[in-house]
C-alpha distance (Angstrom), angle and dihedral (degrees) to the residues before:
residue distance angle dihedral
L1 . . .
S2 3.75 . .
L3 3.78 115.5 .
G4 3.79 89.2 -144.0
N5 3.84 93.9 57.3
H6 3.82 104.4 80.2
S7 3.81 93.0 177.9
Q8 3.81 89.1 76.2
V9 3.81 95.4 50.2
S10 3.79 121.7 96.7
R11 3.76 132.7 175.1
V12 3.78 125.0 -145.5
P13 3.80 125.6 -179.4
V14 3.81 112.0 -122.8
A15 3.78 125.2 -162.2
I16 3.81 115.8 -148.0
K17 3.77 119.4 -163.6
V18 3.79 114.0 -157.1
L19 3.77 111.4 -155.3
D20 3.77 113.9 -137.1
V21 3.79 98.7 -123.5
N22 3.79 97.3 151.0
D23 3.77 108.2 40.0
N24 3.81 95.3 146.3
A25 3.77 123.0 65.0
P26 3.82 118.9 -140.6
E27 3.78 114.8 -97.3
F28 3.78 137.0 -177.2
A29 3.79 113.0 -83.7
S30 3.81 88.9 -128.5
E31 3.78 138.9 -1.6
H32 3.79 113.1 -81.2
E33 3.76 131.2 -155.2
A34 3.79 114.2 173.6
F35 3.78 125.5 -157.6
L36 3.78 124.6 -163.6
C37 3.78 120.7 -160.8
E38 3.79 117.3 -144.2
N39 3.81 90.5 -125.6
G40 3.83 93.7 54.5
K41 3.79 116.1 145.0
P42 3.83 124.3 -122.0
G43 3.79 109.6 -93.4
Q44 3.79 92.5 20.5
V45 3.82 114.3 148.4
I46 3.78 108.9 -118.0
Q47 3.80 100.9 -179.8
I48 3.80 139.1 -5.0
V49 3.79 113.9 -150.2
S50 3.78 132.3 -173.2
A51 3.77 133.3 -176.5
V52 3.78 136.5 -149.6
D53 3.79 133.4 -158.9
K54 3.79 120.7 -158.5
D55 3.80 90.7 -149.4
D56 3.79 113.7 96.0
P57 3.83 109.6 -135.9
K58 3.78 120.0 -169.5
N59 3.81 93.4 -124.9
G60 3.79 98.9 40.6
H61 3.78 127.7 -111.1
Y62 3.77 128.9 -58.5
F63 3.80 120.3 -169.1
L64 3.78 125.4 -168.1
Y65 3.79 119.5 -156.9
S66 3.79 122.4 -165.0
L67 3.77 141.3 166.9
L68 3.78 120.5 -108.7
P69 3.83 111.3 -89.9
E70 3.81 91.9 -108.2
M71 3.83 89.8 54.8
V72 3.83 98.5 47.2
N73 3.81 93.8 93.7
N74 3.81 94.7 41.8
P75 3.83 105.6 116.7
N76 3.81 92.6 -158.1
F77 3.82 97.9 70.3
T78 3.80 133.3 40.8
I79 3.78 136.6 168.7
K80 3.79 119.7 -135.6
K81 3.78 130.7 -172.5
N82 3.76 115.1 -111.6
E83 3.80 100.3 -174.8
G84 3.76 120.2 178.0
K85 3.78 95.7 15.8
């Protein structure tokens, strides 16, 4: 098909149906309010969070937690995986 030959070009309307497979957004499993004492130790766990999603995927859920971009290089706070607990 040559793009310059318009006699061989046709247009057909196409309907696309998007199935609603993710109609619930992930949310925290419970409300969290963290407190940090001024005498906290390095490496001390401040808060453990978990999320749920009311959608039922075939392979289970996977959630990724991250710090805001401006906090990534802050040595005072880190996020660690706590899988299976």
